[in-house]
MDAnalysis code that builds the backbone (N, CA, C; Angstrom):
import MDAnalysis as mda
import numpy as np

u = mda.Universe.empty(726, n_residues=242, atom_resindex=np.repeat(np.arange(242), 3), trajectory=True)
u.add_TopologyAttr("name", ["N", "CA", "C"] * 242)
u.add_TopologyAttr("resid", np.arange(1, 243))
u.add_TopologyAttr("resname", ["MET", "LYS", "ILE", "PHE", "VAL", "VAL", "LEU", "VAL", "ALA", "VAL", "LEU", "CYS", "CYS", "GLY", "SER", "GLY", "TYR", "ALA", "ARG", "LEU", "ALA", "PRO", "VAL", "LEU", "THR", "ALA", "CYS", "SER", "SER", "SER", "ASP", "PRO", "ASP", "PHE", "GLU", "LYS", "CYS", "VAL", "LYS", "ALA", "VAL", "VAL", "GLU", "ARG", "ILE", "ARG", "PRO", "ALA", "ILE", "ALA", "ALA", "GLY", "ASN", "TYR", "GLY", "GLU", "GLY", "GLN", "PRO", "LYS", "ALA", "PRO", "PRO", "LEU", "GLU", "PRO", "ILE", "SER", "ILE", "ASP", "GLN", "MET", "ALA", "ILE", "ASP", "ARG", "GLY", "ALA", "GLY", "PHE", "ARG", "CYS", "LYS", "LEU", "SER", "ASP", "VAL", "LYS", "ILE", "ALA", "GLY", "ALA", "GLY", "ASP", "PHE", "THR", "MET", "ARG", "ARG", "VAL", "LYS", "LEU", "ASN", "LYS", "SER", "GLU", "LYS", "MET", "PHE", "ASN", "VAL", "SER", "VAL", "ARG", "ILE", "PRO", "THR", "MET", "LEU", "VAL", "LYS", "GLY", "GLN", "TYR", "GLU", "LEU", "ASP", "MET", "GLN", "ILE", "LEU", "VAL", "LEU", "LYS", "ILE", "SER", "GLY", "ARG", "GLY", "ASP", "PHE", "ARG", "LEU", "ASP", "LEU", "ASN", "ASN", "THR", "LEU", "CYS", "ASN", "MET", "GLN", "LEU", "LYS", "TYR", "ILE", "PHE", "LYS", "ASP", "ASP", "SER", "THR", "VAL", "GLN", "PHE", "GLN", "PRO", "ILE", "ALA", "VAL", "LYS", "LEU", "LYS", "PHE", "ASP", "LYS", "ALA", "ARG", "PHE", "GLN", "LEU", "GLN", "ASN", "LEU", "PHE", "ASN", "GLY", "ASP", "PRO", "THR", "LEU", "GLY", "ARG", "VAL", "GLY", "ASN", "GLU", "ALA", "ILE", "ASN", "GLN", "ASP", "PRO", "HIS", "VAL", "LEU", "LEU", "GLY", "GLU", "VAL", "LYS", "PRO", "ALA", "PHE", "GLU", "GLU", "SER", "LEU", "GLY", "LYS", "TYR", "PHE", "THR", "ASP", "ILE", "ALA", "ASN", "ALA", "ALA", "VAL", "ALA", "GLY", "ALA", "SER", "GLU", "GLN", "GLU", "ILE", "LEU", "PRO", "PRO"])
u.atoms.positions = np.array([
    [-214.152, -44.138, -66.762],
    [-213.545, -45.001, -66.627],
    [-212.289, -43.875, -65.483],
    [-211.565, -42.957, -66.669],
    [-210.633, -42.354, -65.523],
    [-211.052, -41.670, -64.095],
    [-212.408, -41.182, -63.770],
    [-212.446, -40.822, -62.227],
    [-211.666, -41.801, -62.028],
    [-212.010, -42.727, -61.827],
    [-211.341, -43.926, -60.146],
    [-209.892, -42.898, -59.993],
    [-208.613, -42.787, -61.168],
    [-207.318, -42.471, -61.017],
    [-207.352, -40.906, -60.448],
    [-207.819, -40.010, -61.128],
    [-208.163, -38.530, -60.665],
    [-208.602, -38.180, -60.063],
    [-209.663, -39.194, -59.005],
    [-210.338, -38.807, -58.323],
    [-209.249, -39.338, -57.014],
    [-209.016, -40.204, -56.843],
    [-208.284, -40.649, -55.457],
    [-206.939, -40.009, -55.574],
    [-206.173, -39.941, -56.458],
    [-205.012, -39.436, -56.584],
    [-204.373, -37.877, -56.634],
    [-205.929, -37.230, -57.291],
    [-206.003, -36.100, -56.819],
    [-206.950, -35.674, -56.167],
    [-207.824, -34.818, -56.077],
    [-209.382, -34.621, -55.323],
    [-209.254, -34.906, -54.324],
    [-209.420, -36.307, -53.808],
    [-209.460, -36.887, -52.635],
    [-207.807, -36.210, -51.948],
    [-207.289, -36.083, -52.352],
    [-205.604, -35.836, -52.257],
    [-205.682, -34.324, -51.338],
    [-206.154, -33.875, -52.059],
    [-205.793, -32.107, -51.846],
    [-204.657, -31.874, -53.171],
    [-205.210, -30.208, -53.053],
    [-204.545, -29.213, -53.953],
    [-203.381, -28.428, -54.013],
    [-202.863, -29.127, -52.823],
    [-201.836, -28.439, -51.912],
    [-200.520, -28.709, -53.089],
    [-200.039, -29.244, -54.065],
    [-198.779, -29.634, -54.506],
    [-199.855, -28.217, -56.095],
    [-198.815, -27.819, -56.072],
    [-198.544, -26.665, -56.898],
    [-199.409, -26.242, -58.393],
    [-198.971, -28.000, -59.373],
    [-199.722, -28.310, -60.113],
    [-200.906, -28.923, -60.363],
    [-200.974, -29.063, -59.379],
    [-202.588, -28.897, -59.888],
    [-203.237, -28.306, -60.105],
    [-204.432, -28.380, -60.817],
    [-204.898, -27.919, -61.382],
    [-205.930, -26.692, -60.392],
    [-206.295, -25.655, -60.952],
    [-206.832, -24.770, -60.198],
    [-208.455, -25.052, -59.842],
    [-208.974, -26.202, -60.812],
    [-210.128, -26.554, -60.610],
    [-210.593, -27.584, -58.610],
    [-209.316, -28.179, -59.192],
    [-209.733, -28.861, -57.310],
    [-209.377, -28.573, -56.179],
    [-210.317, -28.677, -55.640],
    [-209.796, -28.356, -53.871],
    [-210.088, -28.880, -53.450],
    [-209.525, -29.061, -52.144],
    [-208.651, -29.515, -51.651],
    [-209.610, -30.450, -50.202],
    [-209.536, -31.666, -50.431],
    [-210.071, -32.674, -48.675],
    [-209.862, -32.520, -47.832],
    [-209.475, -32.782, -46.906],
    [-208.592, -32.988, -45.302],
    [-208.153, -35.007, -45.086],
    [-207.259, -34.943, -44.898],
    [-207.450, -36.890, -44.242],
    [-208.224, -36.955, -43.506],
    [-207.598, -35.621, -42.424],
    [-208.161, -36.632, -41.156],
    [-210.147, -35.269, -40.836],
    [-210.870, -35.588, -41.983],
    [-211.704, -34.660, -42.009],
    [-212.634, -35.389, -42.112],
    [-214.090, -35.726, -41.003],
    [-214.451, -36.856, -40.512],
    [-215.524, -36.929, -41.945],
    [-216.074, -36.153, -42.922],
    [-216.467, -35.743, -43.684],
    [-215.473, -35.898, -45.056],
    [-215.022, -36.500, -44.969],
    [-214.076, -36.538, -45.691],
    [-214.321, -37.401, -47.780],
    [-215.559, -38.510, -47.725],
    [-215.652, -39.126, -48.495],
    [-216.950, -38.034, -49.385],
    [-217.743, -36.808, -47.961],
    [-219.419, -36.842, -48.647],
    [-218.171, -35.551, -49.387],
    [-216.907, -34.833, -48.861],
    [-216.092, -33.443, -49.249],
    [-215.318, -33.836, -50.982],
    [-215.393, -35.178, -50.921],
    [-214.639, -36.339, -52.265],
    [-216.106, -36.041, -53.098],
    [-216.608, -36.749, -52.796],
    [-218.252, -36.532, -53.812],
    [-218.267, -35.622, -54.307],
    [-218.499, -34.616, -53.788],
    [-218.986, -32.780, -53.624],
    [-217.397, -32.432, -55.154],
    [-216.551, -32.892, -54.787],
    [-215.250, -32.217, -55.459],
    [-215.989, -32.842, -56.514],
    [-216.017, -34.224, -57.213],
    [-216.140, -35.030, -58.150],
    [-217.202, -33.727, -59.013],
    [-218.592, -33.858, -58.680],
    [-219.862, -33.526, -58.795],
    [-219.869, -32.008, -59.474],
    [-219.224, -30.921, -58.846],
    [-218.784, -29.928, -59.343],
    [-217.703, -29.736, -60.886],
    [-216.536, -30.589, -60.885],
    [-215.945, -30.886, -61.893],
    [-215.743, -32.116, -62.587],
    [-216.916, -32.923, -62.622],
    [-216.906, -33.649, -63.463],
    [-216.921, -33.218, -64.813],
    [-217.305, -31.916, -65.623],
    [-217.034, -31.978, -67.223],
    [-215.525, -31.928, -67.560],
    [-214.880, -31.118, -66.439],
    [-213.932, -31.429, -66.537],
    [-212.903, -32.612, -66.757],
    [-212.974, -33.400, -65.780],
    [-213.326, -34.680, -65.543],
    [-213.316, -35.934, -67.362],
    [-214.681, -35.390, -67.935],
    [-215.182, -36.675, -68.867],
    [-213.571, -35.674, -70.176],
    [-213.693, -34.177, -70.254],
    [-212.278, -33.911, -70.948],
    [-211.232, -34.073, -70.920],
    [-210.632, -34.398, -69.968],
    [-209.254, -34.626, -69.401],
    [-208.807, -33.394, -69.778],
    [-209.825, -32.396, -69.240],
    [-209.257, -30.411, -69.167],
    [-209.149, -30.030, -68.178],
    [-207.851, -29.971, -67.083],
    [-208.224, -29.357, -66.126],
    [-207.483, -28.415, -65.635],
    [-207.035, -27.384, -67.147],
    [-207.156, -25.858, -66.882],
    [-205.767, -25.818, -67.583],
    [-205.379, -24.357, -67.635],
    [-204.478, -23.956, -68.262],
    [-203.364, -23.767, -67.565],
    [-201.973, -24.693, -68.051],
    [-200.919, -24.730, -67.573],
    [-200.607, -26.092, -67.199],
    [-201.964, -27.366, -67.110],
    [-201.986, -28.196, -66.531],
    [-201.702, -29.415, -68.085],
    [-201.112, -30.661, -67.678],
    [-201.070, -31.460, -68.665],
    [-201.884, -31.752, -69.226],
    [-202.510, -32.176, -70.931],
    [-204.010, -32.975, -71.206],
    [-203.812, -34.140, -70.400],
    [-204.890, -34.680, -70.211],
    [-205.213, -36.222, -69.675],
    [-206.048, -36.320, -70.649],
    [-205.502, -38.267, -70.234],
    [-206.971, -39.242, -71.805],
    [-208.319, -38.371, -71.208],
    [-208.819, -38.612, -72.072],
    [-210.786, -38.366, -71.945],
    [-211.255, -38.941, -70.604],
    [-211.848, -38.850, -70.275],
    [-213.041, -40.062, -69.718],
    [-213.896, -40.623, -70.676],
    [-214.635, -39.347, -72.457],
    [-215.497, -39.810, -72.954],
    [-214.429, -39.376, -74.470],
    [-214.243, -40.614, -74.898],
    [-214.442, -41.610, -74.516],
    [-212.634, -42.354, -73.909],
    [-212.692, -43.353, -73.808],
    [-211.609, -44.205, -73.420],
    [-211.635, -45.545, -73.889],
    [-209.904, -44.850, -74.610],
    [-209.114, -45.814, -75.486],
    [-208.859, -46.909, -75.511],
    [-208.319, -48.253, -76.050],
    [-207.713, -49.174, -76.032],
    [-207.468, -50.067, -76.591],
    [-205.498, -49.758, -76.989],
    [-205.600, -50.118, -78.393],
    [-205.740, -51.593, -78.731],
    [-205.236, -52.400, -77.398],
    [-205.387, -53.532, -77.776],
    [-205.984, -54.427, -76.647],
    [-206.294, -55.746, -76.827],
    [-206.584, -56.771, -76.457],
    [-206.189, -57.759, -76.126],
    [-205.246, -58.986, -76.195],
    [-205.376, -60.519, -76.437],
    [-205.650, -61.832, -75.070],
    [-206.360, -62.435, -75.332],
    [-206.632, -63.506, -74.710],
    [-205.890, -64.530, -75.333],
    [-205.362, -66.437, -75.060],
    [-205.122, -66.857, -75.638],
    [-205.584, -68.160, -74.947],
    [-206.894, -68.412, -74.902],
    [-207.045, -69.686, -73.704],
    [-206.403, -71.327, -74.424],
    [-206.269, -71.322, -75.724],
    [-206.232, -72.191, -76.443],
    [-206.900, -72.659, -77.346],
    [-206.884, -73.443, -77.731],
    [-207.661, -74.206, -78.999],
    [-209.249, -73.337, -78.483],
    [-209.818, -74.085, -77.160],
    [-211.180, -73.419, -76.898],
    [-211.340, -71.912, -76.692],
    [-210.067, -70.750, -77.143],
    [-210.773, -70.066, -76.868],
    [-210.008, -68.809, -77.071],
    [-210.074, -68.095, -78.034],
    [-209.211, -67.290, -77.756],
    [-209.333, -66.137, -78.804],
    [-209.538, -64.926, -78.162],
    [-210.372, -63.233, -78.443],
    [-208.486, -62.033, -79.584],
    [-209.163, -61.347, -79.815],
    [-208.407, -60.521, -79.795],
    [-209.351, -59.081, -80.505],
    [-209.405, -57.994, -79.357],
    [-210.162, -57.058, -79.437],
    [-208.910, -55.908, -80.099],
    [-209.295, -55.227, -80.763],
    [-208.628, -53.958, -81.201],
    [-209.081, -51.875, -81.569],
    [-208.769, -51.745, -81.516],
    [-209.184, -49.924, -81.372],
    [-210.321, -49.870, -80.520],
    [-210.354, -49.702, -79.339],
    [-211.799, -50.000, -78.244],
    [-211.746, -48.573, -77.830],
    [-213.143, -48.510, -77.853],
    [-213.617, -47.140, -77.507],
    [-214.927, -47.515, -76.808],
    [-214.908, -46.722, -75.066],
    [-215.669, -47.683, -73.693],
    [-215.624, -45.953, -73.846],
    [-217.414, -46.020, -73.783],
    [-218.459, -44.202, -73.982],
    [-219.604, -45.129, -73.105],
    [-219.889, -43.547, -71.796],
    [-220.461, -43.417, -70.969],
    [-220.310, -43.900, -69.481],
    [-218.868, -43.580, -69.761],
    [-217.847, -43.902, -68.512],
    [-217.889, -43.396, -67.479],
    [-218.605, -41.388, -68.010],
    [-218.729, -40.258, -67.386],
    [-220.155, -40.115, -66.406],
    [-221.179, -41.024, -66.509],
    [-222.642, -41.058, -66.107],
    [-221.944, -41.849, -64.757],
    [-221.072, -41.967, -64.346],
    [-220.684, -42.753, -62.869],
    [-221.567, -42.091, -61.860],
    [-221.382, -43.239, -61.117],
    [-221.868, -42.489, -59.279],
    [-220.907, -42.780, -58.418],
    [-220.221, -42.140, -58.061],
    [-219.604, -42.816, -56.336],
    [-220.449, -43.528, -55.246],
    [-219.923, -44.803, -55.122],
    [-220.542, -45.153, -53.857],
    [-219.442, -45.128, -52.840],
    [-218.530, -45.517, -52.852],
    [-217.195, -45.524, -51.493],
    [-216.263, -45.347, -51.533],
    [-215.139, -44.396, -50.965],
    [-213.687, -44.320, -51.415],
    [-213.622, -43.590, -49.828],
    [-211.995, -44.722, -49.667],
    [-211.645, -45.267, -48.868],
    [-210.043, -45.047, -48.467],
    [-209.764, -44.393, -47.363],
    [-208.046, -43.866, -47.415],
    [-207.955, -44.855, -46.606],
    [-206.668, -45.456, -46.592],
    [-205.139, -46.352, -45.129],
    [-204.387, -46.050, -45.370],
    [-204.314, -44.264, -44.711],
    [-203.432, -43.647, -44.894],
    [-202.045, -44.411, -44.450],
    [-201.863, -45.341, -43.163],
    [-201.250, -46.336, -42.297],
    [-200.178, -47.662, -43.750],
    [-201.005, -47.495, -44.229],
    [-201.122, -49.422, -45.586],
    [-200.370, -48.056, -46.683],
    [-200.939, -46.732, -47.182],
    [-200.292, -45.586, -48.182],
    [-201.849, -46.588, -49.604],
    [-202.511, -46.784, -48.918],
    [-203.684, -46.760, -49.835],
    [-204.942, -46.436, -50.358],
    [-205.179, -46.116, -50.709],
    [-206.668, -46.273, -50.661],
    [-207.560, -47.025, -52.190],
    [-209.280, -47.201, -51.664],
    [-209.780, -48.406, -52.192],
    [-211.302, -47.998, -52.593],
    [-211.603, -47.154, -54.096],
    [-212.849, -46.901, -54.460],
    [-213.416, -48.104, -54.973],
    [-215.224, -46.826, -55.401],
    [-215.223, -48.057, -55.943],
    [-216.861, -47.254, -56.238],
    [-217.065, -47.424, -57.737],
    [-217.805, -46.461, -58.864],
    [-218.858, -48.252, -58.670],
    [-220.022, -46.624, -59.950],
    [-221.552, -47.814, -60.236],
    [-221.155, -46.600, -61.509],
    [-221.428, -47.938, -62.696],
    [-221.409, -46.753, -64.024],
    [-222.566, -47.663, -65.193],
    [-223.984, -46.467, -65.124],
    [-225.410, -47.003, -65.329],
    [-225.591, -47.964, -67.086],
    [-224.284, -47.616, -67.806],
    [-224.130, -47.862, -68.704],
    [-223.004, -47.554, -68.809],
    [-222.874, -48.238, -70.515],
    [-221.668, -48.012, -71.210],
    [-221.501, -49.174, -72.320],
    [-221.419, -47.797, -73.726],
    [-220.742, -48.563, -75.500],
    [-219.302, -49.055, -75.341],
    [-219.088, -50.308, -75.982],
    [-218.512, -50.571, -75.823],
    [-218.045, -51.299, -77.725],
    [-217.003, -50.363, -78.251],
    [-217.208, -50.678, -79.130],
    [-215.139, -51.286, -80.242],
    [-215.878, -51.592, -81.352],
    [-214.164, -51.720, -81.607],
    [-214.063, -52.428, -82.477],
    [-212.979, -53.368, -82.223],
    [-212.588, -54.783, -83.767],
    [-211.885, -55.803, -83.312],
    [-213.193, -57.322, -83.683],
    [-212.618, -57.970, -82.920],
    [-211.530, -59.583, -83.602],
    [-211.148, -60.452, -83.346],
    [-211.220, -61.595, -83.528],
    [-211.300, -62.697, -82.591],
    [-211.751, -63.385, -83.476],
    [-212.932, -64.684, -82.381],
    [-212.547, -66.284, -82.848],
    [-212.834, -66.500, -81.523],
    [-212.868, -68.488, -81.984],
    [-213.344, -68.858, -80.713],
    [-214.019, -69.886, -80.005],
    [-214.543, -70.337, -78.783],
    [-215.306, -71.148, -79.577],
    [-215.316, -72.186, -78.000],
    [-216.298, -73.339, -78.411],
    [-217.706, -73.384, -76.989],
    [-218.954, -72.975, -77.541],
    [-220.405, -72.820, -76.922],
    [-220.547, -74.052, -76.794],
    [-220.446, -74.993, -75.609],
    [-221.832, -76.072, -75.798],
    [-220.587, -76.523, -77.097],
    [-221.459, -76.926, -77.866],
    [-220.665, -77.724, -79.050],
    [-221.041, -77.008, -80.773],
    [-221.328, -75.475, -80.364],
    [-221.186, -75.125, -81.422],
    [-219.770, -74.454, -81.353],
    [-219.183, -74.246, -82.286],
    [-217.518, -73.706, -82.715],
    [-217.791, -72.322, -83.520],
    [-217.498, -71.411, -82.449],
    [-218.053, -69.374, -83.315],
    [-216.610, -69.550, -83.582],
    [-216.963, -68.399, -84.704],
    [-215.378, -67.792, -85.398],
    [-215.818, -66.976, -86.621],
    [-215.382, -65.863, -86.262],
    [-215.342, -64.672, -86.948],
    [-214.365, -63.275, -87.118],
    [-214.102, -63.136, -87.400],
    [-213.952, -61.465, -86.942],
    [-214.072, -60.010, -87.856],
    [-214.532, -58.769, -87.476],
    [-214.914, -57.412, -87.892],
    [-215.330, -56.538, -87.020],
    [-216.201, -56.145, -87.022],
    [-217.012, -55.086, -85.628],
    [-217.272, -55.465, -84.562],
    [-217.269, -54.852, -82.970],
    [-217.978, -55.742, -82.242],
    [-219.191, -54.430, -81.904],
    [-219.567, -54.436, -81.036],
    [-220.809, -54.222, -79.825],
    [-220.922, -54.288, -78.712],
    [-220.684, -54.270, -77.397],
    [-220.835, -55.148, -76.356],
    [-221.998, -53.274, -75.729],
    [-222.954, -53.667, -74.487],
    [-224.023, -52.482, -73.857],
    [-223.731, -53.178, -72.822],
    [-223.356, -52.444, -71.881],
    [-222.976, -53.208, -70.752],
    [-223.651, -52.264, -69.762],
    [-224.884, -52.571, -68.438],
    [-225.448, -51.891, -67.292],
    [-225.294, -52.063, -66.255],
    [-225.427, -51.187, -65.466],
    [-225.096, -51.085, -63.920],
    [-223.790, -52.265, -64.045],
    [-222.610, -52.044, -64.052],
    [-221.860, -51.736, -64.287],
    [-220.583, -51.396, -63.224],
    [-220.489, -52.263, -62.047],
    [-219.375, -51.808, -60.608],
    [-217.988, -51.858, -60.458],
    [-217.837, -50.965, -61.069],
    [-216.011, -51.127, -60.794],
    [-215.626, -50.301, -59.416],
    [-214.319, -51.417, -58.619],
    [-213.530, -51.584, -57.495],
    [-211.609, -51.412, -57.547],
    [-211.179, -50.299, -57.300],
    [-210.300, -50.030, -57.623],
    [-209.139, -50.045, -56.650],
    [-208.668, -50.529, -56.032],
    [-206.727, -50.539, -55.157],
    [-206.327, -49.858, -55.471],
    [-205.709, -48.672, -54.920],
    [-204.540, -47.851, -55.372],
    [-203.565, -48.070, -54.290],
    [-202.133, -47.842, -54.150],
    [-200.856, -48.041, -53.028],
    [-199.980, -47.243, -53.877],
    [-199.076, -46.489, -53.173],
    [-198.082, -46.060, -53.392],
    [-196.819, -46.170, -52.467],
    [-195.667, -45.782, -52.333],
    [-194.724, -45.692, -52.626],
    [-193.620, -44.352, -52.706],
    [-192.807, -44.197, -51.401],
    [-191.681, -42.918, -52.060],
    [-190.803, -43.542, -52.957],
    [-190.414, -42.378, -53.153],
    [-188.984, -42.638, -54.471],
    [-188.229, -41.989, -53.741],
    [-186.848, -41.860, -54.127],
    [-185.461, -41.879, -53.395],
    [-186.088, -40.309, -53.155],
    [-186.213, -39.444, -53.942],
    [-186.481, -37.804, -53.666],
    [-187.868, -37.866, -52.961],
    [-188.138, -38.959, -51.964],
    [-189.270, -37.984, -50.678],
    [-190.891, -37.922, -51.745],
    [-190.597, -38.233, -53.293],
    [-192.082, -37.656, -53.887],
    [-193.007, -38.993, -53.388],
    [-194.783, -38.547, -54.170],
    [-194.611, -40.173, -53.936],
    [-194.879, -40.655, -55.444],
    [-195.344, -42.288, -55.232],
    [-195.381, -42.774, -56.652],
    [-196.175, -43.589, -56.889],
    [-197.277, -43.781, -58.084],
    [-198.276, -45.368, -57.499],
    [-197.963, -46.658, -58.061],
    [-198.546, -47.565, -56.882],
    [-198.026, -49.210, -57.554],
    [-198.662, -49.366, -58.521],
    [-199.234, -50.205, -59.691],
    [-199.537, -50.654, -60.792],
    [-201.013, -50.868, -59.949],
    [-202.110, -50.461, -60.846],
    [-203.917, -50.332, -59.974],
    [-204.482, -51.102, -60.257],
    [-205.255, -51.731, -59.016],
    [-205.733, -53.129, -59.093],
    [-207.137, -52.401, -59.286],
    [-207.323, -53.139, -60.307],
    [-209.052, -52.396, -60.857],
    [-210.151, -54.285, -61.517],
    [-210.669, -54.394, -60.490],
    [-212.123, -55.335, -59.945],
    [-213.773, -55.314, -60.642],
    [-213.862, -55.554, -62.010],
    [-215.273, -55.015, -62.728],
    [-216.172, -55.976, -62.259],
    [-217.210, -56.107, -62.551],
    [-218.332, -56.829, -61.475],
    [-219.263, -56.281, -62.382],
    [-219.781, -57.349, -63.936],
    [-220.909, -56.904, -65.080],
    [-222.024, -57.607, -64.168],
    [-222.904, -56.831, -64.903],
    [-224.244, -57.181, -64.462],
    [-225.223, -57.672, -65.477],
    [-225.523, -56.879, -66.551],
    [-226.479, -57.129, -67.731],
    [-225.394, -56.586, -69.107],
    [-225.863, -57.089, -69.739],
    [-224.502, -57.245, -70.910],
    [-225.343, -57.882, -71.963],
    [-224.743, -57.682, -73.703],
    [-225.509, -57.804, -74.449],
    [-224.008, -57.509, -76.039],
    [-223.859, -58.936, -76.161],
    [-223.469, -58.412, -78.003],
    [-223.892, -58.113, -78.853],
    [-222.688, -58.344, -80.142],
    [-223.526, -57.617, -81.034],
    [-221.940, -57.754, -82.209],
    [-222.178, -58.878, -83.176],
    [-220.733, -59.536, -83.831],
    [-220.830, -59.985, -84.789],
    [-220.274, -58.586, -85.770],
    [-220.242, -58.190, -87.550],
    [-219.901, -60.002, -87.697],
    [-220.325, -60.505, -89.001],
    [-219.732, -61.111, -90.126],
    [-219.040, -62.091, -88.865],
    [-219.423, -62.624, -88.499],
    [-219.350, -64.213, -87.511],
    [-219.323, -65.388, -89.266],
    [-218.279, -66.615, -88.469],
    [-218.586, -66.582, -89.942],
    [-219.105, -66.267, -91.402],
    [-218.228, -65.978, -91.257],
    [-217.269, -65.477, -92.930],
    [-218.549, -64.594, -93.261],
    [-219.822, -64.005, -92.133],
    [-220.650, -63.023, -92.175],
    [-221.439, -63.667, -93.268],
    [-222.053, -64.952, -92.501],
    [-223.254, -66.079, -93.419],
    [-224.438, -65.156, -92.185],
    [-224.930, -64.261, -92.725],
    [-226.753, -64.237, -92.211],
    [-227.620, -65.264, -91.312],
    [-226.989, -66.389, -91.544],
    [-228.109, -67.065, -90.908],
    [-227.200, -67.611, -88.996],
    [-225.885, -68.173, -90.196],
    [-224.765, -68.690, -88.747],
    [-224.628, -67.823, -88.210],
    [-224.619, -66.506, -88.546],
    [-224.133, -64.691, -87.839],
    [-225.147, -64.348, -86.784],
    [-226.358, -64.587, -87.537],
    [-227.714, -64.730, -86.149],
    [-227.769, -65.998, -84.675],
    [-227.045, -66.868, -85.805],
    [-227.154, -68.455, -83.872],
    [-226.303, -67.699, -83.748],
    [-224.858, -68.130, -83.880],
    [-223.909, -67.582, -82.787],
    [-223.956, -65.972, -81.829],
    [-224.814, -65.435, -82.747],
    [-224.902, -64.261, -81.716],
    [-226.018, -64.535, -80.476],
    [-227.242, -65.145, -80.865],
    [-228.308, -65.887, -80.544],
    [-227.626, -66.245, -78.579],
    [-226.576, -66.868, -78.985],
    [-225.975, -68.586, -78.246],
    [-225.329, -67.578, -77.303],
    [-223.875, -66.623, -77.626],
    [-223.381, -65.637, -76.965],
    [-224.235, -65.030, -75.889],
    [-224.807, -64.602, -76.693],
    [-226.722, -63.900, -75.624],
    [-227.509, -64.582, -74.949],
    [-227.169, -65.471, -74.477],
    [-228.029, -66.910, -74.109],
    [-227.625, -66.746, -72.920],
    [-225.848, -66.452, -73.065],
    [-224.963, -66.638, -71.255],
    [-224.206, -64.916, -71.338],
    [-224.464, -63.897, -71.933],
    [-223.354, -63.390, -71.921],
    [-221.876, -62.980, -71.137],
    [-222.163, -63.687, -69.852],
    [-221.026, -63.829, -68.535],
    [-220.318, -64.556, -69.270],
    [-220.887, -65.481, -69.462],
    [-219.282, -66.601, -70.367],
    [-218.244, -66.029, -71.325],
    [-218.232, -64.827, -72.056],
    [-218.509, -64.206, -72.920],
    [-217.318, -63.046, -71.761],
    [-218.133, -62.040, -71.972],
    [-217.397, -61.416, -70.380],
    [-216.071, -61.878, -69.648],
    [-216.592, -62.861, -68.951],
    [-215.824, -63.435, -68.234],
    [-213.972, -64.120, -68.431],
    [-214.053, -64.209, -69.548],
    [-213.379, -64.792, -71.225],
    [-212.095, -62.752, -70.986],
    [-212.847, -62.073, -71.313],
    [-212.259, -61.071, -71.743],
    [-212.429, -60.564, -70.799],
    [-212.911, -60.475, -69.326],
    [-212.750, -59.325, -68.181],
    [-211.187, -59.128, -67.987],
    [-210.352, -60.477, -67.198],
    [-209.115, -59.766, -66.750],
    [-208.370, -59.334, -67.855],
    [-208.469, -59.169, -69.163],
    [-207.838, -58.426, -70.188],
    [-207.979, -56.702, -69.863],
    [-209.628, -56.622, -69.306],
    [-210.014, -55.261, -69.792],
    [-209.623, -54.659, -68.346],
    [-209.335, -55.339, -67.356],
    [-209.299, -54.680, -65.770],
    [-207.650, -54.566, -65.960],
    [-206.621, -55.542, -66.365],
    [-205.290, -55.518, -66.406],
    [-204.516, -53.740, -67.581],
    [-205.810, -53.815, -68.665],
    [-205.436, -52.760, -70.001],
    [-205.952, -51.960, -68.620],
    [-207.439, -51.187, -68.208],
    [-207.731, -50.203, -67.722],
    [-206.575, -50.527, -66.175],
    [-205.950, -51.443, -64.980],
    [-205.389, -51.244, -64.559],
    [-203.832, -49.480, -64.647],
    [-203.642, -50.412, -66.043],
    [-202.602, -49.656, -66.686],
    [-202.507, -48.218, -67.087],
    [-203.548, -47.588, -67.105],
    [-204.191, -46.218, -68.047],
    [-204.558, -46.027, -67.096],
    [-204.756, -46.051, -66.168],
    [-205.144, -45.669, -64.342],
    [-203.556, -44.953, -64.028],
    [-203.075, -46.431, -63.925],
    [-201.494, -45.659, -62.963],
    [-200.736, -44.768, -64.068],
    [-200.771, -44.751, -65.036],
    [-200.412, -43.789, -66.289],
    [-201.153, -42.781, -65.610],
    [-201.966, -42.576, -65.049],
    [-203.187, -40.458, -64.708],
    [-202.514, -41.037, -64.235],
    [-202.520, -41.813, -62.233],
    [-203.011, -41.157, -61.674],
    [-201.410, -40.859, -61.273],
    [-199.916, -41.281, -62.191],
    [-198.739, -40.609, -62.054],
    [-198.156, -39.513, -62.626],
    [-198.836, -39.447, -63.064],
    [-198.598, -38.215, -64.089],
    [-199.274, -36.910, -63.454],
    [-200.586, -36.877, -62.295],
    [-201.289, -36.145, -61.902],
    [-200.540, -35.829, -61.021],
    [-199.936, -36.589, -59.441],
    [-199.064, -36.269, -58.406],
    [-197.294, -36.235, -59.139],
    [-196.896, -36.257, -60.100],
    [-195.816, -36.384, -61.212],
    [-194.761, -34.663, -59.667],
    [-193.868, -35.361, -58.984],
    [-193.164, -34.361, -58.050],
    [-193.762, -33.672, -57.125],
    [-194.252, -34.097, -56.319],
    [-195.267, -34.456, -55.303],
    [-195.244, -35.344, -54.284],
    [-195.199, -35.363, -52.602],
    [-194.972, -35.212, -51.674],
    [-195.898, -35.479, -51.280],
    [-196.031, -36.839, -50.157],
    [-197.725, -37.401, -49.432],
    [-197.227, -35.980, -48.395],
    [-197.021, -35.088, -47.702],
    [-197.980, -33.975, -46.915],
    [-198.390, -33.121, -48.554],
    [-198.157, -33.224, -49.445],
    [-198.992, -31.858, -50.336],
    [-199.768, -33.193, -51.391],
    [-199.838, -33.863, -51.149],
    [-201.193, -34.601, -51.637],
    [-202.084, -34.832, -50.750],
    [-202.040, -35.459, -49.591],
    [-202.343, -36.105, -48.686],
    [-202.255, -34.600, -47.432],
    [-202.748, -33.389, -47.343],
    [-202.442, -32.469, -45.937],
    [-203.180, -32.592, -44.680],
    [-203.162, -32.893, -43.644],
    [-203.331, -33.217, -42.430],
    [-205.479, -32.520, -42.834],
])
């Protein structure tokens, strides 16, 4: 998932800034084939994106494989409480670029990618109600996602020294197929645990819908930090060559 930020904040903006990694190739903001250029650059440096390693002299960036999120908490009262921790997301490196749009007058980028498969693992604490069934537990969880769409909007401002800074990045996820596996539901009762997982997976989008805002917020913060590290000290002219 880190590609969303690196792609927009660095790749599509060019490599005029001296601190930007030499593996990057400039794509002119006025190029009529701007989107095609960006996609070609991304394909060429895909291994560097996955590793978070952009060459000697560059700060080590968080890797794309896996993405790590320390903690997410959702509390909607007695009907739904969930805490996820030590979350690892694998598979984002197989993304497919769908769209890259630059609106220079609005100081804004819009990026859309599709990720064929992702595996999410971590620890959970859950209390939720599905119809008449109250589901609770804590332990390991696994979430398999297929055909996930991620849209991002990146806006930037100029600081007092005229350098660029990205505002908090808005992330919107659209899930397609999903399947949960929650260990230790109902204090480890195997029969009730099976029933609970079956109930969740009859319509996994119920649980996904509850946790999605927390995922979007966490990823937005993650990508904003990466974007600002990527363009630290750069002017608009340096990251957006004509």
